[in-house]
N, C-alpha and C positions, 0 to 999 in steps of 0.2 A: 504494500500500500504506500502511495506517495504521501510524504509527511510534510507538514508545515513546520517552519521554524520561527522562533520569536525574532522580531525585527527591532532595530534601533532606528526610530524615525527622527530624522534631523530636520533642517530647515526646508521652509518653502523657499525643448523647446520642444527623429520620430521613427526612426527605423531601428530594428533590433540589430545589435552588434554584439559580438562576444569575444572575449579574450581569456587568457589564463595561462599561467606558466606550467609547462609540462614537467613532471617529476623525472628523476633520473631512472633509466632502465637500460636494458641491453638487447639488441637484436643483431642478426647477421646482415641486415640490409644496409646498403649504401645510403638509402633515404627511407624514412618511415614516419608514420603518423597514426595516432589513435584519437578520434574525436567522439564526443557524445552527440547523437543525432539531432535531438530537438534544439538544444542551445547552440550547437556548433563548438562548444568549448574543447580546446585541445588538452587532452589528458597526458599524452606522451608524444614526443617528437624527436627525430634524429635527422638533422639537415633537411627539413621538410620542403624547403623552397629551392632545392637543387634542381636545375632544369636537366632532365634526362630522357632517354628513350623509354617508351612505356609498353611497347608490344601490344598484345591483344586486349588489354584492359581498355584500349581505345574503343572497343565495341560497346561499352556502356553508353557512350555518346551516340553511337549508331543506333542502338536499341531504343533509347528514349526518344530520339527524333522520329524513328519509325512509328513508335507507339503514339506519339502526339500528333502524327499526321492524319489520324482518323481513317486510315486506309487498311487496317488489319484484315478486313474481310475481302479485300481485293485480291485478284489472282495476279501473280507476277510472272511474266514470261522471261525465262532464263536466257541470257545472251551468251554468245561464244566467249566474250571477254570474261564473264563471270565464271564459266566452266573452266577456263584455263588459268585462273588465278592460282598462284603457287601457295604452298603451305597447307595447313590443316583444311579439310574439305568435307562437305556433306555429300560429295559426289553427285552433284546436280547434273542434269542432262540438258544439252542445248535444245532450246525450243519448248521444254516442258513448262507447264503452268502450275504454280504452287502458291497457296495462300501466303500473303505477307506475314500473317501471324505465325505460320509454321517456320518461315525463314528466320523470324526473330528468335524463336525457341532454338533452332539449329545454330544460330549465331552465338547465343549466350551459353548453351549447354555444351556444344561440340566445337565452338569457336570456328565455325566455317567461314573461311575467307571468301569462298565462292558466294555464300549467302550475303556477306557484307557488300560485295559488288552488286549483286542482284537487288538488294534493298536500296542501295544508293542510286542505281539507275532508275528504279521505279519511283522512289519518293522524291529524289532531287532532279530527275530528268536526265541526269548523267552523273558519273562519279565526281566530276569537277563541281557540278552544281550542288551536289550533296555536301561536299567538303566546305563549300561556302556556308551552307546551313549549319554545319558543325561549328565553324569558327564564330558565327553570329551567336549561336546558343552559348558558346563558351564565354563570350563577352557579357551576355545577359546574366549568366550565373556568377560572374566575377572571377573567372579563371584567367588571371592576369599574366601568367607565365606559361601559357599553353598555345601551341599552334598545331592544328591538324592538317596533314597533307593527304590523308587517305582514310577510308572508313574501316580498315582492318588492323592497322598497326604494324604492317610489314616494314622492314628497313629499306624502303625504296626512296626515302627522302631524308636528308640530314636535318631538315627543318621540323620534322614530325616529333615534337617534344612536349613534355608537361612536367608537373611536379607532384609529389605525394600530396601536398596540401591542396592543389587544384583538383586532383582526382577525388579527394575526400569531399570537396565542395560539390563536384559533379554527382557523386554517389548520394550525398545528402539530398540533393535536388531530385534525383531519380527515384529515391525511396519514398518520396511523397506521392508517387503515382502508383495506385493499387495494381495496375496491370504489370508495371515493371517489377514490383515486389513479387508478384505471382510467378513471373517468368524466371527471375533471378533465383527464386527459392525452389524451383522445380527440379526434382532429382531424375525423373525419366519422362520423356515425351514421345508419343507415337504420332507419326505423320504418314497418312495414307499415300501410297505410290501407285497411281492408277495404271502406270505402264509396267509395273513390276509384279512379281509373284507375292511379295510380302510387304507389309508396312515398314517404313523406316522407323527405327527405334533409337532415340538418342539418350545417352546417359550423361549426366552432368560431370564435367571434369574437375569440379571443385570438390576435392576430397575432404575439405574441412566441413562442407555441408553433408556429404554423403556418408562419411565414416569417422572423421577424426574429432569433431567437436559438436556436442549435442546442442549447443546454444547458437550455432551458426544458422543464419536465415537466408543467406544468398551471397552473391559476389561474382567475380570474374577472374579467371586465370589468364596468364600471358607468358610467352617466351619467344624470343628470337636470339640468334647468335650474338647480336650486338647489344641488345637490351638485357639479356639474361632473364632470370625469373622475375616476373612482376605479378602482384596479386592484390586484389581488392576483395574484402569480405565484409559482411555485416553480421552482427550477433545481438541477441536479446536475452537478457536474464532478469527475471522479475519485471520491474517497471523501468528498466534502463536499456536503451538501444545504442549500440556502439558501431563505429565504422573504422576499419583498419586498412591501411595501404602500405605496401612495401615495394620498393624498386631495387632491382639488382640484389636479391636476397636468396642466397643458396639454401637457407634453411627456413623458407617462408612459412610453411605450415606451422612449425613450432614457434616462429616469431609471432604469428597472429594469435596463437593460443596463449602465449606468454603475455602479450599486450592486453588481451581480453581479461585474463585472470587478474592482472594488475589493476585494470580499470574497474572491474566488478568488485574486487576486494576493497579497494581504497575509496571509491566514490559512491555516493548515494544521491539520487535526484530528490531535491527538496522544492516545495512550493515557496518561492520567495516573494511573489506578487500574486494577489488574488483578484480574479475577475469581479467586477462590480464597483459599487460606490466607494469612493475614497473619503475617509472621515477627516475633514478639515474643520475643526471646532472653532478656531479663532479667526475665521474669514467669512464675513456675512455674505459676500457675493458668491463665493464658490461652495459654501456649505450646502451639502445635499444635492449638488448639481454636477459633480465631476466623477468620472469613472474610468476604469480600465476594461477593455473589451475581452481580455482573456487572462487565464492563469499563466504564470511563467514558472517553469521548472528549471533548476540549474543544479548540475552535479557538484557535490561538495564533500570534502573529507570531514571527519568528526571535528577536527580542530577548526576548519573553516566555517562551520556552522555558527560559531560564536563571533566571527569576524565580518559578517555581512551587515550592511546598513543601507538604508533607503533615503534618498533625498527627492523631494518634489519641487521641481522648478516650474513655476506658474507665471504666465503673462500678467502684467499689472492691468487690472480691469480699467477700461476706458469709460468715460461718462456716457458716450453714445450707445454702449452696450446695453444700458438699462432701458433705452427706447427701441433699439433694434436688436438684431441677433448677434450674440458673441460668436467668435470663430468656432468651427467644429472641434479643432484641436487647440487647447489652451495651455499646453505645457508638456512636460515629460517626467516620468518617474525614472530616476537614476539609481542603479544598483551598484554598490561598491563592495569589493572584497579587500579588506584592509583599506588602503588609500587608492586602490586602482578601480576605476570605473569599468565594470565588466559588461554591462548592457544598459540600454535605455528602452523605454516603452512609451508610446503616446498617451497623453491624458485627454480624454474627450469631455466635452461639455454637453450636459443633458438639457436640450432646449424644451422638450415637452415634459411637463410634470407627470409623475406617476399617476395612474388612474385614481388611486385612493386619496391623492392630494388635490385632485381637481375640485374646484368650486362648482356650485350649481350653474353659475353663469358661464363658466368655461365649457361645461358639458352642453348647455343650451346653444351656445355659439357654434360648437362643432356639429350639432344636429342640424342647425339652420343652413350652414355653409358646407 
């Protein structure tokens, strides 16, 4: 059960941000990161902003763009270019038509490079057009040190690079989509083959999901000769969801398990801001009229629970607000861990009084107009 913790409310502008120093740990990876999914807080990091090759974890971006295209029910005609894509393959046949949804499963479970090209050509009009969509989505998500040159992650371009941090941001974004979560967490998928004697059956290559870690909920594997082993996984234990990324990690399965156990043992998500009315007793203008739209959870250690404080920063009321409407957003709640601001949340102004507080004349006016 998610727990609330006592707050120290200090003195009285909108987007959620999060920071946090990662504790020391050890992995075999050249670059690694562990974040908590809801808040984005970094729980462990090892050179997380190093720009490196990423291999097939690229396909997380390919999958989410395909899913968001609203074309999963469409049939994709497989091109010669897709069939002759090198590396891991679904062994698609030139000219066959296969549902885009099946290609996404094959892409994520079996890492089919032929599926990546077929998806790109169908959704983006061409592989080049799809790469444009990938890089636009990366900008939207905030992946500042990423450039995609292809939809599969093969080493055919020196420009195709990202970071562990950026891939964690991408995975955090993708995991908000229920279809992506379902695909990434599927252990086995059956795809009918109309021209063959048997259905195609794909087993997930993510051994953390299929055999090694009971709390794993999904992810994507990757390997090329230049990138070495890359891995993105997700895990849930109790009420905490974590994301782990490793780049160039010879012992990646154990690295991820070690990071997850570190995170689950050390941190616990706490409700640090509650949805609803903010109690400002000594301000007549704002009293009973300001609120937060959602609860905020943040992972904390036992020691840190005593080091959280809240500050409300509110706009100074203007005289004209009493005759007209105040702004929708009138300030922000700031959360501090020790002296470091770790996130902010908008404070909203309640323009309409609650039903129970409405006078007879208010209700009569609403009925008339």
